[in-house]
C-alpha positions in Angstrom: 90.4 103.3 82.5 92.3 106.4 81.6 94.6 107.2 78.6 97.7 109.0 79.6 99.8 110.4 76.8 103.7 109.5 76.9 105.6 111.9 79.1 102.5 113.1 81.2 102.6 112.7 85.0 99.8 110.9 86.4 98.9 109.2 89.8 96.0 107.8 91.6 94.7 107.1 95.1 92.7 104.1 96.3 90.0 104.8 98.9 89.0 101.0 99.2 91.0 98.3 101.0 92.8 97.5 97.9 93.0 97.7 94.1 94.6 96.2 91.1 96.0 98.7 88.7 97.1 97.5 85.2 98.9 99.4 82.8 99.0 99.2 78.8 101.6 100.9 77.1 102.8 101.6 73.5 106.4 100.6 74.4 108.1 97.9 76.7 108.7 99.0 80.2 112.0 100.7 80.7 112.7 101.4 84.2 115.7 103.7 83.4 113.3 106.1 81.6 110.8 106.3 84.7 110.6 109.5 86.7 108.5 110.2 90.1 107.2 113.4 91.1 106.7 113.9 95.0 103.1 112.8 95.7 102.7 115.6 98.4 104.7 118.6 96.6 103.2 121.7 98.2 103.6 123.6 95.0 101.2 121.2 93.3 99.1 121.1 96.3 96.8 118.0 95.5 94.1 117.7 98.1 94.3 114.0 98.7 91.0 112.5 100.1 92.1 110.7 103.3 92.8 111.4 106.9 94.9 108.3 107.1 98.6 108.0 106.5 99.2 106.9 103.0 100.8 103.6 102.0 103.5 104.5 99.4 105.9 102.5 97.3 109.7 103.2 98.0 109.7 104.8 94.6 107.0 107.3 95.5 108.6 108.1 98.8 111.6 109.4 96.9 110.0 111.5 94.4 111.2 114.8 93.1 109.7 118.1 93.5 107.7 119.2 90.4 110.0 122.3 90.0 113.3 120.0 90.0 111.7 117.4 87.8 113.5 116.5 84.5 111.6 117.8 81.4 111.0 115.9 78.3 110.9 117.8 75.0 
């Protein structure tokens, strides 16, 4: 379990054959407010722990580079 403040980027990697991820939130889901940062943006340089090709959602495949991401103020 993790607490992620509103507006913070977050992500995860599953190393087993499967996982269930459940979200609790302080507001109702609003897909029009959702933003996605490119999971493998070279400027962020996250060292993902797998030699296998990742299985990504369509949303994650179309992420935006961090430098081009919309900011919330």
